[in-house]
C-alpha positions, -999 to +999 in steps of 0.1 A: +000+000+000+012+035-009+018+063+016+001+097+008+022+129+010+009+164+003+026+195-011+021+225+011+000+243-016-023+213-018-029+214+020-035+251+019-061+248-009-078+219+008-082+238+041-101+266+023-129+242+011-161+233+030-161+201+050-182+180+026-159+189-003-128+182+018-143+148+028-150+138-009-115+148-019-098+131+010-118+099+003-107+099-033-070+106-023-071+078+002-083+055-025-051+062-044-032+045-016-048+012-026-048+018-064-026+046-076-038+044-112-076+040-110-093+035-143-105+071-146-071+086-138-052+102-167-015+109-172-010+145-180+006+154-212+038+175-213+047+168-177+070+144-159+045+117-153+019+135-132-016+121-131-049+135-123-082+123-109-116+140-111-137+146-080-167+165-091-156+199-102-122+195-086-090+179-098-063+162-078-028+163-095-004+138-082+027+118-090+036+083-081+070+072-067+070+034-072+104+030-057+094+043-023+057+036-026+047+072-021+020+093-038+027+130-037-004+152-041+010+182-059-021+203-064-058+204-057-080+228-074-112+237-093-112+224-128-111+258-144-078+268-129-059+238-115-037+233-146-024+269-145+012+272-133+015+235-127+052+235-137 
């Protein structure tokens, strides 16, 4: 099973959201610990192997470190602006 780690910006954004949205996002992220590449996840183009999952109108951008069994959540955001300044 993978460990979940969060970038500071992801934690900051998550704290701004209401409790029910936080819960939905955290449940989806916890699911990544069991299956880091769920069927609906997509590898982002033009990056260094980042992937994303959809949770309603929100997106979770993450990368997988298979060597250390770690999933690093890089960014969480609304679908209209989550991809801006990703790199």
